[in-house]
N, C-alpha and C positions, 0 to 999 in steps of 0.2 A: 248943883248939877243935875238933878232929877228934874228939876222945873225946865231946864233949858231943851231937854230931849224928851219932852212928853210924847208918848206914842200910844197908838190905840192897840198896840200888841202888848199883852200883859207880860209875856215873858221878857220882852225887851225892857219893859220898865223894871222889872224885877232884877235884871242882870246889869243895869247901868250902875248900880252902886258897888258891884264887885269888880268892875274893870277899871283900872287905874287911868288908863289913857283915853282921850276924848275921841282919837281917831278910831279906835275899836268900837266905841259907842257909835259913832257916825257911820262906821261901815254896818254894823249891825242895823241901824236906823235906816240906811239906804237900801238894805236887803228887805226889810220889812215893808218899806213903801213901794217896792218894785212890783209892777202888775204881775198878777199870777196868771198863767196861762190856764185857761179852762180846758178841760178835756172836752174833745167835740163829741156830740152824741153819735152813736152809731159804732160800727165796726171798723177798727183800725188794724191794717195789715203791715206788718213790718217788711221791709225790702228783702231779707233774708228768705222769708217765707214765699215771696213772689218768685225769687231765683229758684228755691227749691220746686216750685210748682211747675215752672218752665222746664227744669231738668227732668222732672217726672213725666211731663207730657211728652218731652222729646223721646225718652225711652219707650214709652207706651206707643207712640206713633211709629217709631223704628220698628218695633216688634210687629205691628200690624202691617206695616210696608214689606218686611221680610216674609211673612206669613202669605202675603197676596202675591209676592213674586214666586213663592213656591207653587201656590195653586195655579198660578198662571202657566208656569213652565209644565205642570202636569196636564193641564188642559190642552196646552199646544201639542205635547205627545200624544194625547188621546185623539186630537184632531188628525194628525199625520196618520195615525192607525186607522181611524175611521174613513179617512180619504182613500188609503190604499184599498180597504174593503170595498168601498163605493165603486172604484175603478175596477176591481175584480167581478164585482156583481154586474156592472155594466157590460164587460166583455162576455160573462155568461148570459146576460139578456140578449145580447147580439147574436150569440151562438144559437140560442134557442129560437130566435126569429127566423134565422136563416134556415133552421132544421123545420121550422113550421112551413116556411116557403117551399122547401124540397118536398115536404110530406103532400103537398097539393100536385106534385107532377106525376106523370105516368111511369117515369123511371122509378120512382120510389115505389109505386103500387107494384111494379113488376118485381122489384127487388124483394120487397116485402111477401109477395106471393111466392117466391122461390125460396127464401129462407124461413120464413115462419110456417107457411102452410104446406110447403112441399111440392108446390106445382111446377111443371115444366113444359117447355114448348114441345111441339110434335117431333121436332128434330133433334132434341136434346138428350143427352145420356145423363142418367142419374146415378149418383154413387152413394153407397150406404157406408156409414162409418160403424164399425162394429167394436171399435176400441173402448167405447162406453160401457157395453155390456161385457167385456172380456174380464175373466178373473185374474188378478195379478197374483202370482205366488211369490213368496218371499225367496230370494236367492241366498243361498248360504255362502259364507265367505270361503273362498277357495284358498288353500295354502299357496303361497307364492312359489313359482317355479324358479329354479336357479338359472341364472344367466348362462347363456351357452359359452363355451371358451372361445377365445378369439383366434381361432384357427381356420385355416381355409379347408373347405371340405374337399375330400378326394374324389376325382372324377369317378363315375360309376359307369359300368358297361351299360351299353343300349338294353332295354328290356327285350326280351324274347318274346314273340307272340304266342299267346297261350290260347288254348281252345276253352271257350266258355260253355259250361253245361247249359243246355237248352231244354226246355220242356216241350217245346213245339218245334218240329224241324222245318216248318214253313216260315219261321221268323228268320229273315237274314241278319247275321252278325258281322259288323263292320269293326274291324280293329285298325287302329293307327299303328303304322310301322315307321322305322326310322327312315 
């Protein structure tokens, strides 16, 4: 029986004597003659690693997308704030341009001479404000006065004319009578 199934596989040749059935020997013989797949040279990537790689890339790109959306929203808010500031500055610029135009007129020069330099025309009156140089004295808190009773006052007799003392007899004294 050894002669019938001679093989180049040493293990198979040794085992032929131990197997009682020829089918088993034939199966071993067929497996031994089966062409062996050679490993391809290079790097072999298993499918589960490819799937894992794509899941990892998905999460990384998702994080980048969310951070960019946050940054874009903050930039949009900053843009709105800067636009409002720009509008305010344009209004201020226009006000200053109108003021410069007004400063070139004679009306402004007259106003400036009156207010800042104190000039007046010949027929004008000038008033001085002494309130800036006045000394303000602190006022003490007064005690509150009681409220008057809610009664009707009694009519009084009309006042009688009195003579007022005078220092000079040439001064006429006028009294108001009833």
